[in-house]
Structures are given as C-alpha cells and as structure tokens.
N, C-alpha and C positions, 0 to 999 in steps of 0.2 A: 076616336076610341072612348071619348066619352059616352056614358050610355051602356055602354057593352057590358054584359057579364060572361062571355064565351073566353073563358081561360087561355086557349087556342089564340086568340086576336092580342093577348096580353102578355106574353112571352115571348116579344121578338128574338129571337137568337141567333146569334151565328153558330157556322157548322163547329165551332171547338163548344159550344154551348153556353158561352158569354152572351151578354147582350150587346145585341148589333151596334155598330158605331152611332147608327144616323137615331139611335134611339138613348135616351138619357131618363133618369128619374123623374116622376113630375114632383113639379112644386105643391107646397102643402095646400095651396087654393085648390089647385085642379083634385087633387087628392080627395077635398072634401066634396068637390062634385060627382066624384066616381069613384067613391070609397073601394067599393068591391075590388074595380079594376086594378087601384093603385096599390091594395093588401097584396093583390096575387103578384104583380110586379118585386115589390117588397120582398117578400117572401120567397122569390125566385133567387132575389140577387143576395140574400141573406145565406139561403142554401148554396149557392154557388162559392161564396167568401168561406162557408165551414168546408164546402168540399176540397178547394184549395188548402185548406189548413191541415186536411186528414191525410192529404198526399204531399205535404211539404217537405220531406223528407228525399223525394226523388228529385234530383237533380237533372240539370241538361245535360253533362258529361256521363252519366252512368246510366244505368239499366234502370228501368222505370215500369208505367203500368198507364192502360189506358182504362177509362171507366164509360160506361151507358146506364142513363138512369131513364126510364120511363114511368108517367105517371099516368092515371086514366083522363081522356079527354086535354093531356097536355102534350105538347111538343118534348122530344125524345131532348135530355140533354148530354151530351158528351165533354169528355176530359182526357187529356193528353200529357204525360208527364215523361220526362228520360228519352234515354237512346234507343232505338231500335237496332243501331249497329255502332259499336264501338270506334271500330278502324275505319270510318269514313265517317264518323260524327251524324249519320241519319236520326234524324228526330221522330219519335213516337209520335202518330196521328191518330185520329178515332177510325182509319181506315186500314191500319197498320192488321196486320194477321200474325195470331200467335197460335202456339198449342196449348189445346183446352184442358190437358191433362183427363183426370175422372171426370169433368163434365162433359165428359164424351160418351159415359157409360148409359145416359139417358136416350140418346141417339141408337145407341146399337139396340137396347132396349126398345127403344118406339117401332125398331124396324120389324123386331120377332112379334111386337102385338099387330103390326100391318098383318104380317102372315097368320097368325091365329084370327084375325078377323076376316083372312081370306080363305079359312078354313084349311089351311095346309099345316098349321102346325098347331098342338095341345098343350096347353100350360101344364098339364099335367104328363104330357107325355115322357118317358122313360129317354135319355138323353143318348143311350146306346143304339136308339133306332135310328139316329143319324150319326151316332159316332162309335161304332162297333169298335175302334180301337179302345175303347174305355174299359177298364177293368169291371167286373161286378161287386159290388160292398153288402152284397147281402140286399137291404132295401134300394129299391131304385132310387137315382137322382133324377130328378123331373126339371124339366125347362124351369118352371116356377121357382126352383130350389137354386140354379143359376143365377135366375134374376133377382135375387134377393140375399145372396151372400149364405144361404142354410145348406150349404150342400154338404160342407164338412172339408171340402176339397180345398189341398194345400197352395197356396199362392205359388205357381212356378216360379216367379221371381224370387222368392226367399230360398227356394228350392236350390235356385242356381247359384244365389248368394254361398250357401253354405258350403259349395263345391268346388267355390273359387272363385266364380264366374258372374258376377253381380249383373246388372242391367247397365248397359252403358260400356261393357268391356267387351262384348261380343254382339254382332248384328241378328238379334234372335229376330222370327218369323212367327206366324201362326202357326205353322206347320211344328215348330222347334215347342210351341207352349203346348202343344196336343201332345206330343212327343212326350215331356216332362210329365204331363199330367197322367198319360196312360201308364207310365213306370211305378205311380205312387202304390203301394199295396193297401194302404191304409187311409184313414182319414184324421182330421182332427178329431172328430165328434162323430158319434151316429147322425147320417142325414137327417137333416130339419130337427134338429134336436137344440140347437144352439144358431146363434150369429158370428161369421167371422169373415171380415173383409178379405177379398180374394179376387186379383184381376185374371185367376185361370177362368173362373164361370164366364168373362165376358168375352174373353179369346175364342172360348168354345162358341158361343152363340154366337161371333163373327161369321166363323166356320159353317155354323149350322145354317145360318140367311144366305149362305151362297151354296150349300151342298140343296137346300130347299127350294130356293128361288130359280138355280141355274144362272146369277149373278154374282159376283162379287159384292160386298158390304158395300165398297165405296159407289159401284155402280148403281147399285140396289135403293141406297140410300139419295143418290143422286134425283134418279128419277122418281121416288115416290115422298120424298122430304123437300131436299133442298131446291130443286125446281121449282116445284109447284107451290112452296111459302116463298119463293124471292129471296132466299140466302145464296147470293150471286157471290159471296166469296168465301166459301165452305166446302172442305172437301177432306178427304183422309190423308194424314200421313203413312200410305200404304205402301212407298217407297222412299226411304229416307235421301236417298240420291236426288231425287227431284228437284229441282230449280222450281222455286214458289216466290214470284215477284211480290215485293209488299212484306216478307215475314220478316218477324223480328227476331235476331238470334238470342239465345239463352245463355244466361253468365250466373256465375256463382262468385262473391266474393271470399277472397283470400288473404292473409298478411300480407303478400306482395302485390296485391290487385285483384283485378275480376280477372275471371278465365273463361272461357267458354265451355257451355256444360249442355249439349244438344242432344237429343234423343236419337242417337243413332243406329235405330232399328226400325223392322217393318210390321213389328206385333203391333194389332190397332186392334180397336173394339173394346179393349179396356179402356184406351184412352186414344190420342192420336188424331185428333179431331183438330183440323187447322180451321179457324174462324175469326171473327169480329165480333166486337163487342154490338156492333149494329145487328149484324145476323142472329146473335145471341136474344136481345130484346125482341126482334120478329120469331124466334122460336117461341119464348114465353107468351107473347101474345097469341101465338097460334093456340098454345095449350089452353090457356084463359078462354078462350073464344070457343074452343072445341074443334077448331078447323080439321084435326086428324082424324075424326070420326070420336064414334064414341066408345070403341074399345081401347084405343090409345090413349083417349083422354081420362077414361076414369080407372082403366087397370094400371097405367102409368104410375099413377098417386095410391094404390090399394096397399096399405103396410102388411107387411108377411108375419104370419102369425107360427109360433114353433109348434113342436108337437104336445107340449105340454098345455098349450093354451095364452099362452103369454104372447102379446103384440109386442112388435118390435119398432123402433123409429123408420127401418129401410122399407122401401115399397119398392118399385123395381127401376134402379137406376138414379134412385131419386132419396133423399130423408125428408122426412115431416116431421117437424120439432115446433119449437115455439121461440119467439123471440118477441119482449115486449110485451108477451101475452098473449101474443097473436100468432097465427098458424104461418109460418116458414115454409115452403117448397124450395128446396137448395140443394146443390152439390159442389163440392170444393174439388180441387185439382191439384196437382204437383206432378211432372215428368221433367226430370233432369232439372234446366233452372227455370222452367215455369212455373209459375203461381197463378191459378184461377179460382174464380169465384160465379156461381150463377144461381140467382135466387127469385123468388116473389113471393109477395104479402096477398095474396088474393084480398081479402077483404078489405085491404086499403088501394087495389088497385096498381100497385108499387112493384115494378121490375128492376133489378139491378144487376148488369155485368161488370166482373173487373177481370183483366188478363195484363198480366206481369210478366217481365223476361228477366227477374232479379229473384235469384236462388232465396233471399232472406227476407223477400216480401212476405207478409202474413195476409193473403186475398180475403181471407173471411173478416179478419178483424177489420179491414177497410171499409168493407162493404158493409157492416156493421156501423161502422162510423158516420157512412153516408146513409143508412138507413135511420139513424137518431138523429139526421135532419127532416126527416119527412114523417115519421109515425110518430102517434099520440107517447106521452112519457110515457117510461118504463113502471112496472109495477112497484109499491114499497118494498124497500130494504127488507129482507129478513131478519129475525129477531138478532139480538146481539150474541155472540156467543158466548157458552158458560164456561166458567172456570175449569181449568184440568184440575182434577182431583190428585191430591201427592201420591196415591197409592198407585194411581197411572203411569206416574212419572218414573216410577220404580220398576213396575213390571211390565211396561210397553214397548220400552225400547229392545230392539234386536233386527235381525233379519227373518225376513217371513218371505217363500219362493214360493210362486204360483205352481199348483198343480195341474193347469193347462197351459193357455199362452203364459210367455216368459216375463209375468209381472215378477217384479222384486222390490219389497219395500223394506230399506233399511231407515228405522225410527231411532233415533236419539231424543233423550232431554236436552232440553235448553233455557235454561232459567224456571219458570214455571209454566212453559209450553212443551209440547211434544212436535216435532219437526220432521220432515225426511230429510236424511243427510244431505247437507248441504245443498238443502232445496227449502221450500216453504212451510210454513205453520200449520199443523191438523187443527182444523177448528173443530172444538166440542160441540156438538149440537145436543148431544143428549149421554145418557147413561152408555159405556161401551161402544160409541156414537161418535164418528169424526168424517169430516170432509175436508178434502186437500184438492183446489183446482176442479176437474170433473169427475174426482174418484170420490165416491162416499163407502166411508172403512168402517166394518162394524166387528169387534173383538167379541167373539164366539165364546172364544175360552182364554187361557194363559198361552196357548200355544196356535191356534185357528183365527185367521182374519178372515171375513168374507170382504173382498172388495169390490164394489159395483161401480161399471162403468158407465160413460155416455149413454150405451145403448141399452142399457138395462140389463146386461149379463151381468150376474153373479161369480167371480172365480174365488174359490177356497185356497189360502194360502198357509203354507205351514211353516212355523217356526226353525228356521235352522242354524244355531251357532254355534255350530262346531269349530274345533279348533283349525287354525288356520295351518294349510300342509308345508312342510317340510322339504327340504332337497332330496332327499329320499323319497317321499310322495313322487315329488316331478320324476324321477328316474324309473319308478314303477310304471309310470304312463308313456317313456317314450317308446317310441315304435309308429306303424301304420293303420289304419285305420278306415275300413272301405263301407260304401254303402251303393246297392244298386239303384236305389230309388235317385238318391242325389248322381249317379253314372259317375263318383269321384271317389278318390284316395287322399286323405289328408295325413300330414306325417309329423308328431310329436317331439319336440327335442328340448335341451334346456341350453339357451343360450346367455354366457352373462348372468348365470343364477338366474334367469326367468324363465317359464314353460313357454313356448313356442309353437306354433302353427301354421304348417305351409303344404297349400295344394300341389300332390305330386305332379300334375301338368302346368303348373305356375310357379315355378320357383322364387320369381320376385314378391309374391304377395306373403309377406311375412307377418303374422299377429300375435300379438302377445297374448297371452291366457291370464285375465287376473283373478286372483284367488279371492270368492266371497269365505270359502270354509274349505275343508280336507278334497271334497269329493264333487266341488261347486266352482265353475268359473263364469266371467263374463268375457265375451270377445265383440267386440263391437257392436254392443247391442245384444248379441244373442247370448243364451244362457246356455252352459254345456255341463251336464252333471256327469260324472264316471259310473259307470253302470259295473257293478260287482257280481259275480257268481256266490255262490253257499260257502265255498271256499274263501271267498273274501279277494281271489284274483282279478284284476282287472280284465272285463269282459268286451268295453266297448264304451261309446259316447253317445250322450242320447242330444241331441241341438232341439232348444225352444226358441223360435223366433215369433214375432206379432203373428204371423199369417202360416209359420208350420211348425204346429204345436209338438209334434214329438218325430222326429226325424233320426234313426237310428244310425251309429254307423258301427258295423263290428270289429273288434280287433284281428288286423291282419290284414295282408294283400289279397286283392280279388282273385 
C-alpha cells in the first residue's frame, strides 16, 4: 500500500460499502510515510460515518432505503438501511429492487432519442402522426413538448382523481392514459407557452416507442439500453401482477402503523422502472461517458425553451439545476410508497442514487446530505433578511388565489413578520418582495401577487377575501355536476352542516369541501371555484389541481 497513489487501491470496501474487515486505518507513522493514500482512507471513513448519520432514522424493523455513491476513479460505495418486507422481516440490501418513480422518465426519453438517432422520429413531429386518437388544439403538440412538460396536456392522474378514482384505486394501463388524454377538449395553457409537470406526456411517449419500433417499451429498452449497458436487474413494471424476486414492497406510515402502498397499475413510461442503485450508477456512468451515442447524450440534457424565449430547468426527463454552485443533473420520483432520487455532479465526477420504500422518506434531501460530504463547501449564505414594514403587516394579509394552477396563499401578520397561515415566515428581500421556501413572492399591487416557483414560472394570484358561505349558500350548490373530460359526475350535498362531494359511481368516497370564501373551496388540495351565470345562478364547478388547471363540471346529470 505504501507509495501507491491510485485511489482505487486505497479504499478497500466490502459489499456494503464499509471498510473490509481485513483492513484497518493506518497508524500515524504509516500515514506520514504515505500521506496521500492514508488521507483517502480517512476521508472515505469519515464520509461513510456521515452517510450512516444521514440515514440513522431508518431502523431494521421499518421501511428504509438503499444508497449508491460513485466517485471518479474510486470504487462505488453502497449502503442499505431498513426492511424490504415487513411481514417476513427481509432486510434491504444493495441488490434490492425498488420502483424508481419518475426517475424512470429519463429512460423513456432515452428510448425516444434512440429512435430520433435512428431517423424514425423527429423531435418536432406532431404527436398526432403517431397518436391519431389525440384531438387537435390548434397549434401542434410535438414530441419535444411531451419530453419537456411544455405540451399543456393535463395530467391524467389528476383528471382521474377529480372524477373520484385516483391512481392506486384502479389498475390503469397506458391505453387508459391515452383514452383520458384524448377526452380533454382543452389544455392547461397554449402549447409551448409554459411548463407544467404532467405524467401524460411520458405515457404517450411509451406508446409512441411501441408504435414506431414495433416493440413494447419494455422490450425496446431491454434490447437497446439495459442489456448493452449491463443493467441486469432493471425492467419495467408493465404487469403489476408479475412476481419480481428481490423487490422491496412499499409502505406508508399511519397512526396505526405501516400499511402497504404498492402501485397496482400497469401504466408506465412516466414511472414504473424496477431497478437497483448499482444499475442506476451504471446508467449515470454511461451518460457521463457518452456510451449511448451523441444524440442521446446531448439531447437528453438540453433544457427546454418556452415560446417567449425563457429557458426552463427541465430538459428531457431530467432537471438541470445547481447545488453548492455546481451543475446538478437529476430527477426524483414518488410512486405509491416508493421515494427515489438519482443525480450526478459532472464537474466533480460524483453520482448518487437513493431508492426508498418508505412513503415518508425525502430521497432528495437524503441524497443532498450525502452530496454535502463529497462536494466543496456551499456558497456563502445570502444577505440577512430585511425588516418587514409596518404598512405591509397591515395591507398584505389575506387570501390570494392563483389564476392558473391551484396556488392558494393565505398570508397573516404574526408579530413583526408576515407568514403563511399555520406555516413558515415570509422573508423580506426587497421592497414588495418576499421569499418563502421555494417560492418567490412579489406584491404587484394591493390585490395582485406574482408567485414565482422553482421552475421559473410566474403565476399571478388575485386577492379574494370574500365573506364565508352560509348554509343557504351551501343549499344553492346541492345537486349533480358532470364532465365529459373527466368521464364523471359528482354530487354535492349538505351533511351535518358541511358541504360534501361524492362521485356518483363511488359512494364510499365522501370529500368535505372546506370554504375559503363564498365561491371558493378546497378539497384534498384541489381548489374548487363555483361558476355563476350573469344572473348569479350556479352553472358549474371549476376544479384546479397542480397538474390540471381548469377542469369544468357543468351543473346537471350527463
């Protein structure tokens, strides 16, 4: 060992990523003789201890996570914490298979780009060339729009949820996602004008891969991606009933303990990749080395540009962001009880994969705690917050409702600060300018707030501090409301003094509509606005979810 400077020879790890039993940290005299090599060992041991600390909350008898870390010219490090299967006490190992959630999207995107490289698909092709079932919305939706979440298409899962059957309650397939998408008469916004994350686009891409190549997405990616790269443990959940040896079951914590939370659907392409952390590290290394060819390598990471010229963080199945001032190429995932993250920091030769089967795990935060152990120190902290003017404490509190996706800001004064109601403090960074979490808030006037999200999109929100509804107002809303786009009818009624909503074909699902003001309600995170005619009579309801901005139900049975 003395005199060697090759890091690969200086970090002897067992399969768990720990220092192998036959190796011990060298004595001080030895370190003086081989300073570089010993420093590598000491750094590796310190990083390993820090990783264990980051994952300390995951106990052997509870769901947990597995981690893979690859550093240029060093052997990979693997860790495993918690249980893969609670009923039989099966421990998670680095070889355990998890569902990757939306980390899967980059694989669907790569399959499409393979077909682009084969000259079988063009990025600017109208999707109706391959999906004639889809309606025309005026301007064409292109393959590129689907890849970058700029199509304007509503998320099929949100549409299904408004109709009373969210994902997990029915065994949706890609054909069902196409059928739901084809029913939508309008978009969230004009194609290419904005960004809204939608699984619909990637389910449609999976169908396009099949129709163009003559193979299913599962077979195409097996032959063109997984086998050539040596990703031996990777496949798609295109049949949720198939037995997958070594797969971790997914769970979600409740007040009474853990419950199973598995993705019982065959829809895939948006998610549904079954894989291991070691296979994901192979994938990242292949992208770093350009092993998939120039088209996939470059186009996968090309950020999208909106019609007004703004460039967004989303590329094609990947986010291109910064962390510690360094470029980060990454994507997270959440399907049922699985929580995942895969990212790399190209300038540092660092790649991190986190796969969890705990619904309350924050895979991205865990990955960044690991990254903190390897990356240079973060940039200096931003300047201190500015004091909140007394005038703002008086005129800013109120309820502001987004005119696009369902953003609702309920701001209140709390001492000498503004804060979100029952939430964090708004940090003042300039005149009429505040930040809270990932949101950047600018008060354009006394009644209009511009909210800028982490993706750079700016959504105007209108103050609406109307009086709360009365029982008579509730009574005026009682009745049926139907939507062809959602293929659903919901019925509103008053129960024990509360307005409730029930899907006509699912009477067990009773949802309380909590009033914000007379014609504005919230139901499980969905904003519901009452639509009235010129005579003031109720004509319908407009549902706004995070991924379906303007879904209208007309009053009356279909």
